[in-house]
TORPA-4810 file (N, C-alpha, C, O; in nm, 3 decimals):
<nodes>
NODE_1_0.099_-0.114_0.007_0.014_0.014_0.009_0.092_0.114_-0.050_0.205_0.073_-0.075_M
NODE_2_0.073_0.221_-0.080_0.151_0.335_-0.089_0.047_0.499_-0.120_-0.038_0.528_-0.203_R
NODE_3_0.091_0.552_-0.038_0.010_0.675_-0.043_0.047_0.768_-0.132_0.105_0.687_-0.205_K
NODE_4_0.060_0.853_-0.178_0.142_0.998_-0.216_0.054_1.136_-0.237_-0.028_1.128_-0.328_E
NODE_5_0.058_1.230_-0.184_0.038_1.347_-0.220_0.142_1.469_-0.262_0.255_1.432_-0.293_N
NODE_6_0.123_1.572_-0.266_0.179_1.660_-0.330_0.294_1.678_-0.264_0.381_1.720_-0.341_S
NODE_7_0.339_1.662_-0.126_0.469_1.674_-0.061_0.565_1.546_-0.030_0.687_1.544_-0.012_I
NODE_8_0.474_1.443_-0.031_0.573_1.315_-0.006_0.513_1.168_-0.054_0.400_1.170_-0.103_C
NODE_9_0.560_1.081_-0.046_0.498_0.932_-0.051_0.492_0.886_0.057_0.577_0.933_0.131_S
NODE_10_0.405_0.787_0.118_0.437_0.713_0.222_0.382_0.565_0.191_0.271_0.527_0.154_I
NODE_11_0.491_0.502_0.218_0.461_0.349_0.220_0.531_0.231_0.331_0.607_0.280_0.416_Y
NODE_12_0.516_0.126_0.334_0.573_0.046_0.441_0.659_-0.047_0.367_0.632_-0.102_0.260_K
NODE_13_0.769_-0.058_0.438_0.869_-0.147_0.366_0.921_-0.261_0.486_0.991_-0.215_0.576_D
NODE_14_0.894_-0.380_0.489_0.843_-0.458_0.578_0.818_-0.421_0.713_0.696_-0.423_0.726_N
NODE_15_0.865_-0.391_0.809_0.767_-0.313_0.911_0.823_-0.176_0.936_0.814_-0.130_1.050_N
NODE_16_0.873_-0.113_0.850_0.895_0.021_0.847_0.833_0.128_0.777_0.877_0.157_0.666_V
NODE_17_0.733_0.192_0.827_0.694_0.314_0.775_0.775_0.413_0.713_0.865_0.464_0.780_V
NODE_18_0.760_0.443_0.610_0.854_0.534_0.517_0.785_0.648_0.481_0.679_0.646_0.417_V
NODE_19_0.850_0.761_0.525_0.799_0.913_0.474_0.876_0.968_0.362_0.938_1.063_0.411_L
NODE_20_0.901_0.960_0.249_0.988_1.020_0.143_0.941_1.137_0.109_0.846_1.139_0.031_Q
NODE_21_0.997_1.265_0.160_0.967_1.399_0.094_1.013_1.398_-0.030_1.112_1.334_-0.065_F
NODE_22_0.919_1.493_-0.133_0.977_1.526_-0.249_1.039_1.649_-0.267_1.002_1.736_-0.188_N
NODE_23_1.132_1.684_-0.356_1.218_1.784_-0.369_1.142_1.896_-0.392_1.044_1.879_-0.464_N
NODE_24_1.162_2.010_-0.349_1.120_2.145_-0.363_0.960_2.142_-0.292_0.875_2.226_-0.322_Y
NODE_25_0.938_2.034_-0.198_0.809_2.072_-0.163_0.761_2.168_-0.030_0.817_2.172_0.080_A
NODE_26_0.666_2.229_-0.063_0.656_2.324_0.044_0.555_2.247_0.153_0.442_2.214_0.119_I
NODE_27_0.610_2.220_0.295_0.493_2.149_0.347_0.405_2.277_0.403_0.446_2.381_0.456_L
NODE_28_0.258_2.232_0.371_0.159_2.309_0.424_0.073_2.219_0.516_0.060_2.100_0.486_K
NODE_29_0.015_2.267_0.625_-0.069_2.225_0.725_-0.161_2.110_0.630_-0.144_1.989_0.642_C
NODE_30_-0.238_2.158_0.557_-0.342_2.063_0.505_-0.271_1.922_0.458_-0.309_1.808_0.488_P
NODE_31_-0.154_1.961_0.371_-0.097_1.806_0.320_-0.017_1.720_0.490_-0.015_1.599_0.510_D
NODE_32_0.017_1.787_0.549_0.074_1.718_0.699_-0.044_1.655_0.758_-0.033_1.536_0.787_L
NODE_33_-0.171_1.724_0.783_-0.282_1.672_0.823_-0.313_1.546_0.749_-0.332_1.442_0.812_V
NODE_34_-0.318_1.548_0.608_-0.350_1.422_0.534_-0.214_1.313_0.565_-0.222_1.191_0.554_E
NODE_35_-0.119_1.371_0.595_-0.014_1.257_0.614_-0.062_1.151_0.737_-0.081_1.029_0.732_I
NODE_36_-0.073_1.245_0.847_-0.101_1.180_0.995_-0.221_1.101_1.004_-0.235_1.001_1.075_F
NODE_37_-0.324_1.162_0.913_-0.466_1.088_0.901_-0.450_0.954_0.853_-0.511_0.857_0.898_E
NODE_38_-0.343_0.954_0.735_-0.306_0.802_0.646_-0.272_0.744_0.755_-0.344_0.667_0.819_Y
NODE_39_-0.121_0.789_0.790_-0.052_0.728_0.910_-0.136_0.607_1.014_-0.123_0.487_1.040_I
NODE_40_-0.238_0.734_1.059_-0.318_0.679_1.177_-0.425_0.577_1.105_-0.450_0.471_1.162_Y
NODE_41_-0.481_0.603_0.994_-0.559_0.486_0.972_-0.541_0.338_0.919_-0.606_0.234_0.919_E
NODE_42_-0.402_0.389_0.867_-0.329_0.260_0.794_-0.255_0.199_0.885_-0.237_0.080_0.860_A
NODE_43_-0.195_0.248_1.003_-0.102_0.186_1.072_-0.134_0.211_1.251_-0.091_0.149_1.348_Y
NODE_44_-0.194_0.288_1.245_-0.235_0.334_1.402_-0.246_0.233_1.472_-0.179_0.252_1.573_G
NODE_45_-0.311_0.104_1.476_-0.333_0.003_1.602_-0.199_-0.053_1.586_-0.186_-0.126_1.684_K
NODE_46_-0.123_-0.058_1.535_0.023_-0.153_1.558_0.148_-0.100_1.575_0.149_0.019_1.543_E
NODE_47_0.260_-0.143_1.616_0.352_-0.066_1.679_0.466_-0.062_1.532_0.485_-0.156_1.456_R
NODE_48_0.512_0.036_1.526_0.601_-0.002_1.394_0.718_0.099_1.402_0.725_0.189_1.486_Y
NODE_49_0.840_0.066_1.272_0.931_0.144_1.301_0.939_0.252_1.156_0.937_0.218_1.038_L
NODE_50_0.947_0.405_1.219_0.951_0.469_1.097_1.096_0.536_1.033_1.201_0.530_1.097_K
NODE_51_1.089_0.585_0.927_1.220_0.612_0.854_1.134_0.770_0.771_1.034_0.772_0.700_L
NODE_52_1.211_0.869_0.810_1.146_0.971_0.750_1.270_1.019_0.689_1.376_1.040_0.748_I
NODE_53_1.241_1.038_0.544_1.335_1.084_0.436_1.324_1.239_0.409_1.226_1.276_0.345_D
NODE_54_1.431_1.351_0.458_1.406_1.472_0.446_1.516_1.509_0.406_1.566_1.607_0.463_I
NODE_55_1.611_1.421_0.260_1.716_1.493_0.213_1.661_1.576_0.106_1.740_1.649_0.046_R
NODE_56_1.551_1.576_0.075_1.521_1.710_-0.035_1.511_1.833_0.033_1.500_1.854_0.154_A
NODE_57_1.517_1.929_-0.081_1.507_2.092_-0.033_1.379_2.089_0.001_1.293_2.041_-0.073_E
NODE_58_1.354_2.145_0.126_1.194_2.167_0.158_1.186_2.276_0.240_1.283_2.320_0.303_L
NODE_59_1.067_2.326_0.243_1.031_2.437_0.273_0.898_2.419_0.389_0.804_2.348_0.355_V
NODE_60_0.898_2.472_0.499_0.803_2.446_0.636_0.723_2.649_0.613_0.791_2.751_0.612_M
NODE_61_0.568_2.641_0.598_0.512_2.749_0.631_0.445_2.744_0.778_0.416_2.635_0.826_D
NODE_62_0.426_2.842_0.835_0.435_2.895_0.967_0.310_2.809_1.030_0.310_2.772_1.148_D
NODE_63_0.189_2.777_0.923_0.085_2.678_0.979_0.140_2.547_1.013_0.112_2.494_1.121_K
NODE_64_0.222_2.490_0.924_0.264_2.372_0.938_0.400_2.327_1.015_0.446_2.213_1.019_A
NODE_65_0.445_2.429_1.068_0.536_2.426_1.150_0.452_2.412_1.302_0.485_2.328_1.386_R
NODE_66_0.350_2.499_1.319_0.286_2.534_1.471_0.191_2.368_1.461_0.155_2.320_1.569_D
NODE_67_0.169_2.319_1.376_0.066_2.182_1.393_0.157_2.092_1.428_0.127_2.009_1.512_Y
NODE_68_0.300_2.092_1.363_0.391_1.968_1.384_0.441_1.983_1.554_0.466_1.895_1.638_L
NODE_69_0.443_2.087_1.560_0.515_2.125_1.709_0.402_2.124_1.794_0.436_2.145_1.910_Q
NODE_70_0.271_2.106_1.779_0.195_2.078_1.879_0.118_1.954_1.842_0.028_1.935_1.923_N
NODE_71_0.123_1.862_1.744_0.093_1.765_1.697_0.109_1.631_1.829_0.213_1.603_1.888_Q
NODE_72_-0.020_1.569_1.846_-0.004_1.455_1.948_-0.026_1.333_1.870_-0.122_1.303_1.799_K
NODE_73_0.073_1.274_1.894_0.104_1.140_1.803_-0.010_1.013_1.864_-0.010_0.964_1.977_I
NODE_74_-0.088_0.988_1.765_-0.197_0.911_1.819_-0.130_0.763_1.741_-0.225_0.690_1.713_K
NODE_75_-0.004_0.705_1.702_0.020_0.594_1.670_0.183_0.564_1.751_0.260_0.648_1.798_Y
NODE_76_0.196_0.440_1.745_0.289_0.416_1.849_0.447_0.334_1.766_0.478_0.218_1.740_R
NODE_77_0.513_0.470_1.749_0.659_0.459_1.667_0.752_0.351_1.791_0.756_0.364_1.914_T
NODE_78_0.812_0.258_1.713_0.926_0.179_1.804_1.050_0.274_1.787_1.122_0.296_1.885_V
NODE_79_1.076_0.331_1.666_1.188_0.376_1.672_1.191_0.490_1.562_1.101_0.476_1.479_A
NODE_80_1.267_0.591_1.546_1.271_0.667_1.415_1.415_0.690_1.376_1.507_0.716_1.453_I
NODE_81_1.420_0.677_1.258_1.576_0.722_1.169_1.496_0.837_1.072_1.385_0.843_1.019_A
NODE_82_1.602_0.916_1.077_1.581_1.043_0.985_1.658_1.059_0.869_1.771_1.102_0.893_V
NODE_83_1.638_1.043_0.775_1.777_1.028_0.653_1.804_1.210_0.612_1.709_1.287_0.612_L
NODE_84_1.901_1.241_0.590_1.904_1.393_0.580_2.049_1.370_0.486_2.131_1.279_0.478_V
NODE_85_2.035_1.484_0.430_2.145_1.534_0.284_2.168_1.705_0.275_2.108_1.793_0.335_G
NODE_86_2.260_1.712_0.191_2.327_1.860_0.180_2.199_1.964_0.169_2.211_2.082_0.205_N
NODE_87_2.101_1.921_0.127_1.977_2.024_0.143_1.892_2.016_0.255_1.791_2.085_0.248_N
NODE_88_1.913_1.930_0.383_1.795_1.911_0.458_1.816_2.067_0.571_1.921_2.113_0.614_T
NODE_89_1.707_2.105_0.588_1.663_2.233_0.680_1.687_2.173_0.799_1.644_2.062_0.831_N
NODE_90_1.774_2.266_0.882_1.787_2.177_1.011_1.658_2.221_1.100_1.623_2.135_1.180_Q
NODE_91_1.602_2.310_1.099_1.487_2.362_1.176_1.345_2.225_1.139_1.267_2.180_1.223_E
NODE_92_1.351_2.195_1.016_1.268_2.077_0.962_1.299_1.957_1.023_1.211_1.878_1.058_I
NODE_93_1.467_1.930_1.044_1.506_1.805_1.116_1.460_1.805_1.238_1.396_1.706_1.275_L
NODE_94_1.484_1.920_1.329_1.467_1.935_1.440_1.316_1.916_1.503_1.291_1.861_1.611_N
NODE_95_1.226_1.971_1.415_1.112_1.896_1.430_1.035_1.773_1.409_0.940_1.735_1.478_I
NODE_96_1.093_1.706_1.289_1.077_1.590_1.267_1.120_1.473_1.370_1.058_1.370_1.395_F
NODE_97_1.252_1.522_1.429_1.309_1.429_1.506_1.229_1.420_1.637_1.239_1.317_1.705_I
NODE_98_1.138_1.538_1.684_1.100_1.546_1.821_0.958_1.510_1.843_0.901_1.527_1.951_S
NODE_99_0.901_1.458_1.734_0.776_1.418_1.696_0.736_1.323_1.780_0.619_1.340_1.812_L
NODE_100_0.786_1.228_1.829_0.770_1.131_1.888_0.808_1.149_2.046_0.869_1.248_2.086_D
NODE_101_0.769_1.051_2.124_0.793_1.057_2.280_0.941_1.076_2.276_1.011_1.030_2.186_S
NODE_102_0.995_1.157_2.396_1.117_1.140_2.422_1.197_0.990_2.439_1.317_0.968_2.431_K
NODE_103_1.094_0.903_2.464_1.154_0.773_2.520_1.168_0.695_2.385_1.232_0.590_2.383_K
NODE_104_1.112_0.743_2.275_1.142_0.665_2.147_1.249_0.710_2.090_1.269_0.828_2.063_T
NODE_105_1.346_0.591_2.062_1.492_0.618_2.036_1.490_0.672_1.914_1.392_0.635_1.849_P
NODE_106_1.574_0.757_1.850_1.570_0.824_1.721_1.737_0.860_1.645_1.833_0.890_1.715_A
NODE_107_1.743_0.852_1.539_1.901_0.859_1.495_1.894_0.922_1.359_1.818_0.882_1.271_K
NODE_108_1.981_1.030_1.346_2.006_1.050_1.200_2.108_1.009_1.104_2.227_1.017_1.134_V
NODE_109_2.070_0.967_0.992_2.151_0.871_0.888_2.188_0.979_0.766_2.133_1.088_0.745_F
NODE_110_2.262_0.937_0.715_2.288_1.019_0.565_2.294_0.896_0.453_2.322_0.917_0.335_V
NODE_111_2.270_0.785_0.499_2.237_0.669_0.398_2.102_0.558_0.458_2.077_0.514_0.571_E
NODE_112_2.037_0.542_0.328_1.927_0.451_0.355_1.931_0.330_0.408_1.852_0.276_0.485_Q
NODE_113_2.083_0.271_0.337_2.083_0.128_0.404_2.143_0.111_0.575_2.153_0.015_0.651_N
NODE_114_2.167_0.228_0.586_2.251_0.199_0.744_2.132_0.234_0.821_2.121_0.175_0.928_S
NODE_115_2.044_0.313_0.793_1.889_0.346_0.875_1.826_0.239_0.885_1.767_0.211_0.990_A
NODE_116_1.829_0.158_0.778_1.718_0.040_0.747_1.794_-0.065_0.857_1.728_-0.119_0.946_M
NODE_117_1.902_-0.082_0.844_1.945_-0.177_0.938_1.955_-0.146_1.063_1.952_-0.237_1.146_Y
NODE_118_1.968_-0.019_1.102_1.950_0.009_1.230_1.814_-0.022_1.281_1.788_-0.078_1.388_W
NODE_119_1.727_0.025_1.185_1.580_0.012_1.281_1.544_-0.117_1.267_1.442_-0.144_1.332_L
NODE_120_1.610_-0.243_1.180_1.604_-0.372_1.189_1.643_-0.422_1.305_1.608_-0.540_1.310_S
NODE_121_1.707_-0.384_1.414_1.757_-0.393_1.560_1.664_-0.419_1.632_1.658_-0.523_1.698_S
NODE_122_1.545_-0.296_1.632_1.407_-0.281_1.695_1.315_-0.394_1.650_1.235_-0.436_1.734_F
NODE_123_1.315_-0.436_1.555_1.222_-0.558_1.486_1.209_-0.645_1.563_1.097_-0.695_1.568_A
NODE_124_1.275_-0.679_1.618_1.270_-0.801_1.717_1.212_-0.786_1.860_1.181_-0.875_1.939_A
NODE_125_1.205_-0.650_1.875_1.156_-0.609_2.018_1.033_-0.627_2.023_0.972_-0.602_2.126_K
</nodes>
C-alpha cells in the first residue's frame, strides 16, 4: 500500500513506515494533516518503525510548523530514523526528530541502508 500527495510518498517496507519527501516541497498544514490521518488509519493500531527521508530541499510554512510542534502522536512508533542530506533544513530536522515521545529512540543518517539496518535491530523487540 502506497500513498502519495503533493509533498511526499508514504509506504511500508517490511515493518518500516517510510515518509519520503519530494524535492522542493512546501510543507503546508493541510498536506501534513493528510499524512498523519493516513498513517493513523493505515498503521495506528500497530507498533512500527519509522523512516523519514528529508534529504530533499524543503520549506515549511508557519501553520505547518505550528501543527507539527503541537501534534499529539496517535500512533506508536518503536524507533525513528531520519535521512538527511546537503539540502536538509535544520529546523525541519529538529521538528521531525522531536515528533514522537522522548523515550522513542531516534537517530539521524545520511545513507538509507544504514538507517534500515539500525531500524531492523528494533524489529525483534
